[in-house]
N, C-alpha and C positions, 0 to 999 in steps of 0.2 A: 658438508655438504653434499646435494648431489654432483653428481660427473654426469656426462653424455659422452656414450662409445659406442662404437661400432658391434653390431648384435652378433655374436659368434654361437655358432651351434656346436655340441661337442660330434664329433666325426661318426660314435655308432650312432649314432639320433637320425643321421640322413637318411640311409636306407628304408627306414618304417617311412618317411615323406612320400617315396616313390612310390609305395604300397596304395596310396591316398584312393586311387581309380579301383583297386581292387578288393575295397572295405564296403562297397553299398555306397559310393559320393559318387553324384554327379562332376564330372568336370566343371571345372569353373569358366561361369559362361565370358564373353567377350565385353569388353568394358562400351558403354554406350555413351559414345561421344555426341552433344549436339552446343558447341562452344561459340559459333561465330554468329558475327549480327550483333546486334542493338540488345543490352542487356536490359529487361523491365525488374524493377526490385520488385519484390513481392511483399505482401504487407507483414505486417508486425505481428506476431503470434506467439502464444505462450509455446516456449520451448522444452522438450520432456515434460511427460504423465506420467504419473505413479498409477500403477495399479494394483488394488490391496488384496489377499485372497479373501474370498469370503471366509465367515469363521467355520472352526471344528468342522472341514473337510478334508477326509483320509486323500492321498496321494490319486487314487483310482478316481476319486470323486472328481479330483481337481484337475485333472486330465478331462473328464466327460463337463466340467463346466468352461477350461479351453474350448472345448470344440463346439461346444453351443456356442461361444463367444468367439469364434474366430473372425468373422468378418467383420463385428465391432471393432475388435482389438485390431485387426490391419487397417480400419480406418482410421483410430485414433493415430497408429504408428503414420499413416501417410500425413494427417493433421497437425504433429507434435515434432516428428522427425527421431523421436527415441522415446522407449518405455520404459520404465524401472517395475519390475515385477516385484513385491516385498509381501511377506508371509506366507509365499509357497514352500510345501516340505518336496516335491515330486522332483523339482531341479536340484537337491540336494548332491547328489554324485554324477557321476559323467554319466551313466546309464539313464540316469532319471532326467538329465539335462535334453539326450538325445527322444527320448519318451515327452516331453516337455514341447520341443520344436515340432513332432511329429503332429502335434494336435494340431497346430494351426496351419495354414495352406501355404505351406515353406517346405522346402527340403534341400536336405545338406548336401553341399558340394565340396570341394575339393577348394584346400589354400591357394589364393590367386598365386604365393610366392611355393608353393609346393614344387614345383622344379629345381628350384634353388635350394630346396633345406632349410631354407632361413628359421623356421617354427618346428619343432617336434611335435609329435602326436601324444598327448596324453593318456589317451583313453583310443587305441586302434581300432577295437572294435564297435563302439559309438561314435568315429568319426570327430572327438573332440581334441582340438588341440591347443598347447600352452600356450597362455596369454602372459609372456615372459615372468616367468616367478624363479628363474633361476638367480641364486643367493649372488654369483658373481655379477649380476646386473641389477641388485636389490638397490644402488646406490645411484641408478642411472633413472634420471628423469626422462620419461616418454614423451615427446611434444604433441603437440596435437597435428592428426592426421587423417587422411581416407587411406584404409588399407586397402588401394587399388593401383594398379599398374595401367601403364599406357593400353596394354593388351588386353589385360584380364581384370573382371572387380566381380567380388559376390555381391549380388546386392542390399544383401540383410547379413547380419551378426548377431547371435544371442553369446553375450558373455556373462559368463555363469562365477558366484564366489563358492568354491566350496572349502575354502578355509581361510580367514582373512589372516595378515601380516601378524605372527604371534606376539611383536615387539612394537607395532604400531605402523600408521604411513600405506602407503600402496592405494590410496583411494583413484578409483576409477573416475579418470576424466573426461568429458562432453564439453562442444561448442556445438552452435548452430551455424553450420555454413552459410546459410542465408543471412545472420545477423552480421558474421564477419566478411561477407562481400561488402554488406550496406555501411561497412564503418569502415574499411581500408581508402585513403585517400584516391581521389580521383586519378591523380598523376600515376600514382603508384601502380594502380588496377590495368590504365591505359598501357604503360610500359612492360608490364608482366604481360599482358594479353598481346600487345606486339612482338615481341622480342621471344614468349614462349620461354620452356625450363625444359633443361637436362637434368634428370638424377643418376648420377655416380652411385653404380649401386655398388661397384667393389673394383680394386685395383689390384695389379701387379707392380713390382717393383721392377724396373728394368734399368737402375741405374749400372749395374754389372756392365750392362750394354755398352752407354752410353763411356762407360770411363774406358773403353779397350782403346788400344792405340793403333785403331785402322783408319783407314780413309774414309771418308765421308761419305761416297758415293755407295760404298759398301756397308756402312755403319745403316745407311737409307732401305739400302736391299733387305738386310736381316731384321729391319722396324716393319718393313713391310711383308715380310714374310710370318712375321711373330701377328701379325695383324690377320692374315692369311688364316692361320691355323687357329686362332682363338674364336676368328669370329663362327668358322666353321664348325667347330665342336659348340658353339654357344645355340647356333642354328640347327644344330642336329637333337641336340640334349634338352634345349632351353625354349619353351612356345613362347617366349615374350618379347620375340621383335628386337632384341637387343642391338647396341651400334658397340663398335669398339675405335678407338682413338689413342694417340698417346695426348700427354700432357704438353703443355707450353712448353718446358724445358726437356721433352722427350728422355724424361727419367724415369713415367709410369704408366704402364697401360690400361687406361679406365675402360672400363664396362659399362655402358650408359644405358639408361632406358631411350627409347625416341623421343622425340622434344614434344610437349604436349602443354596446353592451356594449363592456368590455374584455375579456370572456373568451366563451370558444365550447367547443363541444364537438367531438371529432374526428367528419366524418362517418362513418366506419368503425367506430372501436372507442368512441366514445364519451368519450372522456378526456377530463376537461376540460383549457383550457389559456389560457395570456394570449395576449389575440388581438387585438394594437394597437399602434398606431402612434407613441402615446403618448410613448415614450421618446427615437424622433429630431425631431417635429415640435413639440415644447412648446417655444415659445420662453425660457420662464423657465430648462428645463438645457441650450440651447444657449446662452446667455448666462454660465451656470454655468461649462460647462463650457472656455468660451474666456476665462476670467478676468474674467468681468464684462462686457467691451467689446462692442462690434459691428466689429471691425476684420476686416477680408475680407468682409465680406458684409451684408445687411439683416435686420430679423427681423420685418419689420413684416407680411411677407405670410402666412405660414404659421405656424399655434400651434394649441391645443386647449384648449374651453372644456367646464365640464358643459352638458349637454343644452341648460341653458335659457338658456345662452349668460355665464353668469356666472363668473368666472378661477375655477381651482384653485389654492390655496392652495398657497404653495410648500414647507410642510413635509409635505403630500402628495404633490407632485412629488419631493420627494428622496426619500422615501419609494420611491417606484417604482424612483429611480435606483439608489437601494441594492440594490435587490432585484435588477433587470437585472444590475447590477453584480456581484454575485454568482457570475453564472451565466454569464458572457462566457468564450467559448473561442476562442482567436487559431488562424488558421489561413492559416498562409505558402504561399503557393502558385507552385510551377514550371511553367514552360510546359507544358502538356498536360494539369494537373490540374484536375481538375471535383470541384465540391461540387454534390452531387443532395441537395434538401431538400421536405422536405414542407410546403404552405404552413398547414396546418393545426397542426402543431407548433412549428417552429422560427421564432426572429427571428434577422434578422439583419442584419448594419449593416458598413461597412468604414473603417478606421482612416487618419489621413492619409499624405500620402505625398510624395516629390520625383522629378523626371524625367519621362523617359513612361513611361506604365502602359495596358495596353493587357488588359483583362477584358471579357467575353461574356457575355449570358445568353439561355438560351431557355425560355419559358414555356409549360408543358407541362399537358394535360388526361389525365383518364384515356382509352385506350383504349376504344372502343364501338363498333366497328363501323361508322364512316361515315365519310367524309371529305372536305373541303371540296376540289371541281375549279374552276379558274379558268383562262380562255382568258388571254392575254397580258395585259401591264398596262395597255396601253389600253384593255380591253375593261372596261365598267362593271358586267357579271352575275359573279354567284356563283352555281354550282348544288350543292346540298348533297347528296351521294348515299348511298346505303347500297351498302358494298359485303363 
């Protein structure tokens, strides 16, 4: 069965993440929040449209076709929330995926989590990131989520299949955030909006400090010093506006996102949507899907709480799980297929798999008439130019 664990990246992969701005990638743009006030549900729609390549096109002709139809494709994306491109040969490699994306009115940007090194680059020259391919995570079910943070969000993403899982599984998963929002029980939604959510993105064990035979006042001072040091490091190195706090038992130093709403309105249409990683990052839901055990991983690192850091009730979490589960769409992908999604509309995840699997993702921002130009990788300077 699938297990659910904290994502770990090999240490040697982390430096490559920090080079992203030097590879011609725009910085990841800030998250656009509009979560207050009454939510007017959007009309039901057909979520996820399939775009099939015209027959007998060469990869060069495919790019020309994409360029000719780029505005229509973006209109379709806005209407359906996600597009599944089938029958194209161009995006069968990392370089081809970058070329595929450049034919649309979108520009590659850095991973929202680049500063913390959660994902390594599959192809640095092309700005293509790993899409959770590691064999150590093959039995880990990736819950449905928006790949955004409180501070940063890539508005669009292109997920490509370079090699399906050799022995099966690994389906890409999608859900319409609008439909999930409409399905959530009113009481659950009201509670989540009122109390907000804090995501714990990492934790540092401090039980050793709690066990020292020291006066309570000295222990409190040492904990305060630890919070100050870790907070200062995060502020200097990680542009995600993270917070630090000790757990209730004072044995764990927690690194957390700022409290945020589980809903948002689309920046262009204003349509409200479920906008959260709660389904993927709740430790309770991870354990529940894994059958109650922690085989294959640990759940101590990542979790979700109310904004005041009190625990979420299991019944509430299970109501969210049911609402999301009712709208999951499985998308098996063959080599060269791409799912282009709007991060403010679509949640995504990944099923368990067996054997080698290679999928990649390019994070994308809207074309704004500007480009980040950089010298060689050895250079430390990047210059934003209006073109």
